[in-house]
Phi, psi and omega in degrees: 000137168277121186301337181268003178258112184275017187274346184262167177056050179278002176286146182289151172287130183212164355278155176275124174255172176211147179214140174287124185214110182064234183270001188239157155261107186267124175272141183202163169245151182226140177214164180088173182292139182297336181260011179280166175298133188279141174227130179245123185251125190240125184272173181243190173257137355259083183225193177205196186298339184286356167301339184249019184300331179253348176280312185304312180294329176297316181289319179298322180295339178260015171094010180274147167272112189251125179243126180233100183269152165282127177293165176304134181088007183229144172054218182277000177297136184223151170284140181282331184239125179301338183273351180294130177302138180274065183278144172245018186295160186296323179296325181293314183288332173290318178294326177299321178301313181291322177298322177295317178299318179298316183295328181264006179056044176258110183289321182214152180204160165282132175258133180215137180185175179219157178055227179306320181294324174295323177293314178302318180296317180290322175299313179298317182292327183280321184267336180229060184299334180292346179263356189245117177287324180187165187228133168240116186235125174274139181069035168071236187249094187268010177297132189281134173265080188296329180297335181248019187294337182277354178286130185289148174268171173306147188305316179301325180287322176300319179299318180292340181272020184309320182296327178293320178290322177302318183286351175285344186255158175291331173299320178294320176299314180296323179295319178294319180297323184273332192226039187299321180287320181296318177298316181299317181298318178299317180294319177304316182292319181288322188276337180228070189296341181255005181267120185262069178281150180257177185297322181294321179296317179294314183299323178301317179285320185297336177301332181292342182278355178281000175306135183296340181260001188302309184297314181298317182293316180296313181298317179297320179302311185282340175274320182298320184295342177254009177075018183255006175211147179284154172263183175283124183304336181297341182256011184301316182293320177296319179296323177298320179291322179291332179298338176281357181051064187297146175289139177268123189258349184282158175303133189221141165239128175255144183231146170231149172269133185289343177239028178297120184273002178238322178238100184299147178296148178228177175274002175087355185287331184299326182254007187303322183292345181273359179232111182275352183220046180281128180277321184195156166236130184229143171258122186252147179287085185195169172263212187288324182273062191302317183294331179276330180281323180225069185297328181296317180293321180293314180297321180297320178299320178295316182296331176298331178291341188253000181268000000 
């Protein structure tokens, strides 16, 4: 297989398990020996667990216990209580990670992710460093500085964020509800211009967007980060701690994709001060969905955390 060719391995990751964890019943797949070092792989928007379809078996073959959960609002993951706010805020997805570890009796793990999953991994590593063996984060330090969210970014980046501005409006909410797969396909194409995924690969992931909470969670995520929507009050204290933009102290490797169409690759210096124990920063020949486009490089970074 060419890692940048998305046409292979269109079969779903199975079997899907589920566990009650915090406010959710979290759906996940697990591979590798139960007594191996734990690795938790976290996907982004608009993707699903199949971003790790070629990463997970590589890690399992090297003796890792690999856990790949569907985030809140994706796939078979469900809220346990109908009254729980359908928040997509950063503190919530970080807390979900720790709740999953507690439910599975995993004391420590390597956290690895990109996009929303990279943010969840960084939130977990920053607020619960004792639970994190090591961190692999795509796009550096993605913890949101909500207090400065109204400050404009460079124009090319603002242009790439069109979907975020769209989701601030009720027209955008209606558009996501009606066209969730169509929006995702456009974003896949824009964000990974050199990734040749086929229809079966896209359809496999897009099925995860049929979750009944998907629209509410996505809209809240993109509104909360700009201060235009409230979060779930249960996470207020965690959000206060994240507002300080805490330094991540665990061993870390940061990765960027050289053709990432939403977050341009950097030399890593801009976020260097946010990692007190960074082992390396690497630019990988990939777009935004780096683990699916270049699984060997992603898996190798994780294994470095365990050597």
